[in-house]
N, C-alpha and C positions, 0 to 999 in steps of 0.2 A: 504494500500500500504506500503510494508516494506521499500521501499527506498524513502520516502518522502523528505529526505534531499538532494536528487539529482534532485528534481523537478525544472524546469526552472521558472524564475520569471513570464514569460508570461503565462505558464500553471498554476502556482499557482494562479495568479490573475483571470484567467478564471474560475478556480474551486471555488475561493472565491465568485465570482459573482453569480455562479449557486448554491451556498451553498452545493456543493459536498465536500468541504473541508473548514475547519475553520483555520484562522490564528493561533489560539491556538494550533490546532493539528500540524500545520507545525512547529511552534517554539518548541513545545515539541519534535518533531522528530529531529530537528536540535540540540537541547540541548542533547538529548540522544546520538546522534551520536558523538557529541563533547566529551561528558564524556567517551564514549567507546574508542575513539582513541587518545584523547589528551595526555594521559601520554606518549605514544610512539612518537607522532609527535611533541609535544611541540610548537604548533603554536600560542597559546593565551597568551598574557601578562596579560590581565584582562578579567574577565567574568562578564556579567551583566544579568544573567539569570532571576533573580526575576523581575527586571525592564522590561525585554523583555516579560515575561509572562503577566505582567500588560498591556503593550502596545498592545500585541496581543489580549487581552480581549477587549480593546478599539477599535481596528481595527475590531474585530468580530462584535461589536455593530454597527459600521458604515455600514458594509455590510448588517446587518439586518435592516437597516433603522432607527436606533436609533442614533440621533446626526447628525453631518455634513456628507455630502457625502464622500465616500472613495476617497482618493487622489491617484495619479498615481501609487505609489509604496506601497500602504497601506498594511501592514502586512507582507512585504517581509523581512525575516531575513538577516542581513548583519554584517560582521565583518569588522571593519575599521582598517586600518593599524595604529599601535600605534604611528607612527610619525606624524599623522594628528591631529592637535589640535581639541579637543572637550571640551567645557567648563565644568568644574567640574570633568573631568576624567584625569588620569595620561597621560602625554606625556613625555616619558623618552628619546626619540631619541636613544633607545637601549643602553644608557650609564649609568654607575654607578653614574656619576656626577649628573644626573637628575632623579635618581631612585624614588624620592618622589615628583617630580614636578607635581602639579595639575594645569591644564590649566585654564586660565582666559577668553579665547575667543574660538570661534568655527571657523574653517577654512570654507571658502565659499563652498568648495566641500562637506564637511560633513553637513553643514547647509542645502544645497539644497537636499541632500539625506534624511535628517531627515524631512524637510518640505514636501517632497513628500510622507512621510508615512512609509518609511523603518524603520525597528527596529534593532537598534544596540544591538546585543547579546554578542559581544566580541570585544576585540582589539587584532589584530594579531601582533606578534613580529616583530621587525625591527633590521637590523644590526646596529651597532653603527654608528650614524650620517648618515645612509643610504649609507655607503661607500663600500658596497659589493653587489654582485649579488645574494648572498644567506645569510640567517640569521644565524649568529654565533656571539655572543657577550659574554662578561664576565657577563653581566646582565642576559641574557636569555638563554645562552647556545646555543645548536644547534637545529634548527628547521628542522625536517626531511621532506622529500618528501613523501606524503601519498601513492604514487604509488610504491615507492622504498625506504624503510627505511634505506638502506645501503648508 
């Protein structure tokens, strides 16, 4: 399937369970799509592709019956907004002031997503201190709408 990156989470999990699709195949498709469009869209502050591939291999093992049972979101790729704290990852709030800040805790929403088995493959950009309805900051520049780059 050429457009795996558009697959819904519900459909992906159904296909993981029937072994018609691997979490590794899905994350590889998402990464390939990100690499193809990211230079024009500028949506990602940070990428965790190597870690995501490793997590996808672990999810694949769970679906194959090796290790613990799959969790509710097992193997689903997700980009978390860069303003949401995730321990060990940068949280800049879209500001040059915090451009090197590495988080010491994980926000409850991110923790729940991670515990449910979703795979963080990237952090999406944020406007400075989340004070705008669109992403434009001196740190990240402009994030484009993928449906209309203008």
